[in-house]
C-alpha positions as CSV (number, residue, x, y, z in Angstrom):
1,M,124.0,25.7,93.9
2,S,120.3,25.3,93.9
3,V,118.3,22.3,94.9
4,V,114.6,22.0,94.0
5,F,112.5,19.3,95.5
6,R,109.4,18.5,93.5
7,G,106.3,17.3,95.3
8,A,103.0,16.1,93.8
9,G,102.3,19.5,92.2
10,A,104.4,21.9,90.3
11,L,106.5,24.3,92.4
12,R,105.2,27.8,92.1
13,V,107.9,30.3,92.9
14,D,107.1,34.0,93.6
15,P,108.6,36.4,91.0
16,A,110.2,38.4,93.9
17,D,111.9,35.2,95.0
18,R,113.6,34.8,91.6
19,T,114.6,38.4,91.5
20,I,116.2,38.3,94.9
21,L,118.1,35.1,94.1
22,R,119.2,36.3,90.7
23,L,120.6,39.6,92.2
24,L,122.4,37.9,95.0
25,R,123.8,35.2,92.7
26,D,125.0,37.7,90.1
27,R,126.7,39.9,92.7
28,D,128.3,36.8,94.1
29,R,129.7,35.8,90.7
30,E,131.0,39.3,90.1
31,G,132.7,39.3,93.5
32,Y,130.5,42.0,95.1
33,P,129.1,41.6,98.6
34,S,125.5,42.4,99.3
35,E,123.6,43.5,102.4
36,V,120.2,41.9,102.9
37,V,117.7,43.6,105.1
38,L,115.1,41.2,106.7
39,R,111.5,42.0,107.9
40,D,112.7,41.9,111.6
41,G,115.3,44.6,110.9
42,S,118.3,42.2,110.7
43,R,121.0,43.1,108.2
44,L,123.1,40.3,106.8
45,L,126.4,40.8,104.9
46,I,126.5,38.3,102.1
47,Y,129.5,37.2,100.0
48,N,128.0,34.1,98.4
49,I,124.8,32.0,98.6
50,S,123.5,28.5,98.2
51,W,119.7,27.9,98.2
52,G,117.0,25.3,97.9
53,Y,113.3,24.9,98.3
54,D,111.2,23.0,100.9
55,P,108.5,21.0,99.1
56,V,105.7,22.9,100.8
57,T,107.0,26.5,100.5
58,V,107.3,28.9,97.6
59,A,110.2,30.9,99.2
60,A,113.8,29.8,98.9
61,Q,115.9,28.9,102.0
62,V,119.2,30.7,101.5
63,T,122.5,29.8,103.3
64,T,125.2,32.5,103.1
65,N,128.9,32.7,103.1
66,I,129.5,28.9,103.2
67,S,131.1,28.1,99.8
68,P,133.7,29.3,99.7
69,S,133.9,30.3,103.4
70,V,134.9,33.9,104.0
71,R,137.1,34.6,107.0
72,G,135.1,36.6,109.6
73,A,131.8,36.3,107.7
74,L,128.9,34.7,109.5
75,V,127.1,31.8,108.0
76,E,123.4,32.6,108.1
77,V,120.2,31.1,106.9
78,F,117.1,33.0,105.9
79,S,114.0,32.7,103.7
80,T,113.6,35.0,100.7
81,H,110.1,35.6,102.0
82,A,111.7,37.6,104.9
83,V,113.7,39.9,102.6
84,V,112.6,43.6,102.4
85,A,115.7,45.1,100.7
86,V,119.1,44.4,99.2
87,N,121.7,47.1,99.4
88,D,125.3,47.7,98.3
89,P,127.1,47.5,101.7
90,E,130.0,49.6,100.5
91,T,127.9,52.6,99.3
92,G,124.6,52.0,101.1
93,D,122.8,52.3,97.8
94,P,119.6,50.3,97.5
95,L,119.7,47.6,94.8
96,L,116.3,46.1,95.4
97,A,113.2,46.9,97.5
98,V,110.7,44.2,98.1
99,A,107.1,45.1,98.8
């Protein structure tokens, strides 16, 4: 699910933002988990996502593991602006590195 709030001007979304969301959404649909690494070093195990945009930001706010809920998985919220990498949690292989 994505929700976009439109303000007075057109929403400008960073291309990296779209790439991150597309990768996580596609892996979710295919039934594959993802590991997201954030700028602060946090690592989040993600099974599914929901996202939306604040009217004044260009980065999506992502909520994880909420629909459907996954037993034992934490529900977390992060901004795509904070993402530095997306990995395959089963193999450790990098799927995406964000500059």
